[in-house]
C-alpha positions in Angstrom: -14.7 -128.0 138.4 -17.2 -128.5 141.2 -16.3 -132.1 142.0 -14.0 -134.9 141.0 -17.0 -136.6 139.6 -15.2 -139.4 137.9 -13.2 -140.3 141.0 -16.3 -140.2 143.2 -18.3 -142.2 140.8 -21.3 -139.9 141.3 -23.8 -139.5 138.5 -27.3 -138.4 138.0 -29.9 -140.8 136.6 -30.3 -138.9 133.3 -30.8 -141.6 130.7 -32.9 -141.9 127.7 -35.6 -144.0 129.5 -36.7 -143.9 133.1 -34.2 -146.0 135.0 -34.9 -148.9 137.2 -34.3 -148.5 141.0 -31.6 -150.9 142.3 -30.9 -150.6 146.0 -32.5 -148.0 148.2 -30.3 -146.8 151.1 -31.3 -144.5 154.0 -29.5 -142.5 156.5 -30.5 -140.0 159.3 -33.5 -142.1 160.3 -34.3 -142.1 163.9 -38.1 -141.9 164.5 -39.0 -141.8 160.8 -38.9 -145.3 159.3 -38.0 -146.5 155.8 -41.6 -147.7 155.5 -43.0 -144.3 156.0 -40.7 -143.0 153.3 -41.7 -145.8 150.9 -45.4 -145.1 151.6 -44.9 -141.4 151.0 -43.0 -141.8 147.8 -44.0 -145.2 146.3 -40.3 -146.0 145.7 -39.4 -149.6 145.8 -36.5 -151.8 144.6 -37.0 -152.8 141.0 -39.5 -150.1 140.4 -39.2 -147.3 137.8 -37.8 -144.0 138.8 -40.2 -141.7 137.2 -40.4 -138.8 139.8 -37.8 -136.1 139.8 -35.4 -135.6 142.7 -37.3 -132.5 143.8 -40.6 -134.2 143.7 -39.3 -137.1 145.8 -37.8 -134.7 148.3 -41.1 -132.7 148.5 -43.0 -135.9 149.3 -40.6 -136.9 152.1 -40.5 -133.4 153.5 -44.2 -133.7 154.4 -43.5 -136.5 156.8 -43.9 -135.4 160.4 -40.6 -134.7 162.1 -38.5 -134.3 158.9 -36.5 -131.1 158.8 -34.3 -131.6 155.8 -34.3 -134.1 152.9 -31.6 -135.1 150.4 -32.2 -137.6 147.6 -29.2 -138.8 145.4 -29.0 -141.4 142.6 -25.7 -143.1 142.1 -25.1 -144.7 138.7 -25.0 -147.4 137.3 -25.7 -151.0 136.6 -27.1 -151.1 133.2 -30.1 -148.7 133.3 -30.6 -149.1 137.1 -29.6 -146.6 139.7 -29.0 -146.8 143.5 -30.9 -144.3 145.6 -29.6 -142.7 148.8 -32.2 -141.0 150.8 -31.1 -138.9 153.7 -33.2 -136.9 156.1 -32.5 -134.8 159.1 -35.1 -135.1 162.0 -35.8 -132.5 164.6 -33.1 -132.6 167.3 -30.8 -134.8 165.3 -27.1 -134.0 165.4 -25.7 -132.2 162.4 -22.4 -130.4 161.5 -22.2 -126.7 161.7 -20.4 -125.1 158.8 -18.5 -121.8 158.6 -20.3 -118.7 157.3 -19.7 -118.2 153.6 -16.6 -115.9 153.1 -17.1 -112.6 151.3 -13.6 -111.8 150.1 -12.4 -111.3 146.5 -9.4 -113.5 146.6 -8.9 -115.4 143.4 -6.4 -117.9 141.9 -4.5 -117.3 138.7 -6.2 -118.3 135.6 -3.4 -120.6 134.8 -4.0 -122.9 137.8 -7.8 -122.8 137.3 -7.3 -123.9 133.6 -4.8 -126.6 134.7 -7.3 -127.9 137.2 -10.1 -127.9 134.7 -7.9 -129.8 132.1 -7.0 -132.2 134.9 -10.7 -133.0 135.7 -11.3 -133.5 132.0 -8.4 -136.0 131.9 -9.7 -137.7 135.0 -13.1 -138.1 133.3 -11.5 -139.7 130.2 -9.4 -142.0 132.5 -12.6 -143.1 134.2 -14.2 -143.8 130.8 -11.2 -146.1 130.1 -11.7 -147.8 133.5 -8.7 -146.4 135.3 -9.2 -144.2 138.3 -6.4 -145.7 140.4 -4.4 -143.1 142.3 -1.4 -143.3 144.7 -1.5 -141.4 148.0 1.8 -142.5 149.5 3.6 -139.3 148.8 0.8 -137.4 150.7 -1.1 -136.3 147.6 -2.8 -137.9 144.7 -0.8 -139.1 141.7 -3.0 -140.8 139.1 -2.1 -144.0 137.5 -3.4 -142.7 134.2 -0.6 -140.9 132.4 -2.6 -138.2 130.9 -4.2 -137.3 134.2 -0.9 -137.6 136.1 0.8 -135.2 133.7 -1.1 -132.3 135.2 -0.4 -133.0 138.8 3.2 -131.8 139.0 2.0 -128.3 138.3 0.0 -128.5 141.5 3.2 -129.4 143.4 4.9 -126.4 142.0 2.1 -124.0 142.7 1.6 -125.2 146.2 5.4 -124.9 146.8 5.6 -121.3 145.5 2.2 -119.9 146.5 0.9 -121.7 149.6 -0.2 -118.5 151.3 -2.1 -117.6 148.0 -4.0 -120.9 148.2 -4.7 -120.4 151.9 -6.1 -116.9 151.3 -8.5 -118.2 148.6 -9.5 -121.2 150.7 -10.4 -119.1 153.7 -11.6 -115.8 152.1 -12.8 -116.2 148.5 -16.5 -115.7 148.1 -16.4 -117.9 144.9 -16.9 -121.5 146.0 -15.4 -123.0 142.8 -12.2 -121.0 143.6 -12.2 -122.5 147.1 -12.8 -126.0 145.7 -9.7 -125.8 143.5 -7.7 -124.4 146.4 -8.7 -127.3 148.6 -7.6 -129.8 146.0 -4.2 -128.1 145.4 -3.3 -127.1 148.9 -2.8 -130.7 149.8 0.3 -130.8 147.4 2.1 -128.5 149.8 5.4 -129.7 151.1 4.7 -128.9 154.8 2.1 -131.6 155.4 1.2 -130.4 158.9 0.5 -126.9 157.7 -1.6 -128.3 154.8 -3.4 -130.7 157.1 -4.4 -127.7 159.2 -5.8 -125.7 156.3 -7.7 -128.8 155.1 -9.2 -129.5 158.4 -10.5 -125.9 158.4 -11.9 -126.4 154.9 -13.9 -129.5 156.0 -16.2 -126.9 157.7 -16.7 -124.9 154.4 -20.4 -124.2 153.5 -19.9 -125.7 150.0 -20.0 -129.5 149.6 -17.4 -129.5 146.7 -14.9 -127.7 148.9 -15.5 -130.2 151.7 -15.2 -133.2 149.4 -11.9 -132.0 148.0 -10.5 -131.1 151.4 -11.4 -134.6 152.8 -9.8 -136.4 149.8 -6.7 -134.3 150.2 -6.6 -134.9 153.9 -6.9 -138.7 153.5 -3.9 -138.5 151.2 -1.9 -136.8 153.9 -3.2 -139.4 156.4 -1.7 -142.1 154.2 1.6 -140.4 154.2 1.5 -139.8 157.9 0.8 -143.4 158.6 3.9 -144.5 156.4 6.1 -141.7 157.9 5.4 -141.8 161.6 8.7 -140.0 162.3 7.2 -136.9 160.7 4.8 -136.7 163.7 1.9 -135.3 161.5 -1.1 -134.8 163.6 -4.6 -134.9 162.1 -7.5 -134.3 164.4 -10.6 -136.5 163.7 -13.2 -134.0 165.0 -14.5 -132.6 161.8 -14.4 -135.8 159.9 -16.5 -137.5 162.7 -18.9 -134.6 162.5 -19.4 -135.1 158.8 -20.8 -138.5 159.4 -24.0 -136.7 160.6 -24.2 -134.6 157.4 -27.3 -134.9 155.3 -25.0 -134.6 152.2 -24.1 -138.1 151.1 -20.6 -137.2 149.8 -19.8 -135.7 153.2 -20.4 -139.0 154.8 -18.7 -141.1 152.1 -15.5 -139.0 152.1 -15.4 -138.8 155.9 -15.8 -142.5 156.3 -13.0 -143.1 153.8 -10.7 -140.7 155.5 -11.4 -142.1 158.9 -10.5 -145.6 157.7 -7.1 -144.2 156.6 -6.7 -142.4 159.8 -7.4 -145.6 161.9 -5.2 -147.9 159.7 -2.6 -147.4 162.3 -3.6 -147.5 166.0 -5.5 -144.3 166.8 -7.3 -144.5 170.1 -8.4 -140.9 170.0 -10.2 -141.2 166.7 -11.9 -144.5 167.7 -13.0 -143.0 171.1 -14.5 -140.0 169.3 -16.3 -142.3 166.8 -17.6 -144.3 169.7 -18.8 -141.3 171.5 -20.3 -139.4 168.6 -21.1 -141.5 165.5 -22.1 -145.0 166.2 -25.6 -144.5 165.1 -24.6 -142.9 161.8 -22.1 -145.6 161.1 -24.6 -148.3 162.0 -27.1 -147.3 159.3 -24.3 -146.7 156.7 -22.8 -150.2 157.4 -26.2 -151.7 156.6 -26.6 -150.1 153.2 -27.3 -152.6 150.5 -25.0 -150.9 148.0 -22.0 -152.8 149.4 -19.1 -150.6 148.1 -20.3 -147.7 150.1 -21.2 -149.8 153.2 -17.7 -151.3 153.6 -15.8 -148.2 155.0 -18.3 -147.6 157.8 -18.4 -151.3 158.5 -14.6 -151.3 158.9 -14.7 -148.4 161.3 -17.4 -150.2 163.5 -15.2 -153.2 163.6 -12.2 -151.2 164.7 -14.3 -149.4 167.3 -15.2 -152.9 168.6 -11.5 -153.7 168.9 -11.5 -156.4 166.2 -8.5 -157.1 164.0 -9.0 -156.1 160.3 -8.6 -159.8 159.3 -11.6 -160.7 161.4 -13.7 -157.8 160.2 -13.0 -158.7 156.5 -13.9 -162.4 157.3 -17.2 -161.3 158.7 -17.8 -159.2 155.7 -17.0 -162.0 153.3 -19.3 -164.3 155.2 -22.1 -161.8 154.9 -22.3 -161.4 158.7 -22.4 -157.7 159.2 -24.8 -157.7 162.1 -22.4 -159.4 164.6 -19.8 -156.7 164.0 -22.4 -153.9 164.2 -23.8 -155.3 167.4 -20.3 -155.7 169.0 -19.7 -151.9 168.3 -23.1 -150.8 169.6 -22.8 -152.8 172.7 -19.9 -150.7 173.8 -22.4 -147.8 174.5 -25.7 -149.4 175.7 -27.3 -146.0 176.6 -26.7 -144.6 173.1 -27.8 -147.9 171.6 -31.1 -147.7 173.4 -31.7 -144.3 172.0 -31.0 -145.5 168.5 
């Protein structure tokens, strides 16, 4: 119940034999270089991943200037894995999270069991190659019939017990309860009210809660874009701050949600991205694992004022650098520091 693992395509590198290393992607690097990390760890593309996550993180942690380290392996092309190595250096921007709540609020066992069954169904759908979902109603509806069969229950519970979900999301000491609440609260009928709670939940100290909140908020952003007369307002502030997180999933979900939020003209969001997150987006847009590089690349193109058709054309031509440079040129002072 910790994450929608199948939907996020996250997996560890636990296979029968040591996996090969596919792409190696970095984030959070400012003074520390990729070459320093490679020298400290011995990691290289095409090599064998024999060290544990903890051992690799310990090796990187010894590099001068490194404050925090996060290594994740995303699966899979055959027996190869793509590595994402994130660091936080001294003085680097980073999001500040809420203090862990200490209350005893809990959800009814029925909704916990339904959510667990839903995740199991999603995993089976992923094994069948079907993780497609529709966000146009402002919440997720899976294409897979088995997984979709559970989701109307979330609508019912959110309609009848929104305050209950809110209490758990803000006050429960149990992070797994908060994660379920974050996923379900997005099914609430009042989308502005739900968006407010989800924006609060993006600051949760637990990564699974944040991931569920950002996914649910992205669904509401889809609905808001298709129903402008509803005048649903979603502040980009927390999403932009998540682009500085050392947690990879924070960055991935924030970039995806911001793409949705800027599908329609959104000068405020683009201005905030330009002011706060060009450096983070730059390194993400240069990742060699392309499916994760595309959302930040799109955001940089939009920051640069380019139409989506031109951004996609540059992507298809393999010319990422011209788009990245256009975005960075909008803030020469920040570019010089990065």
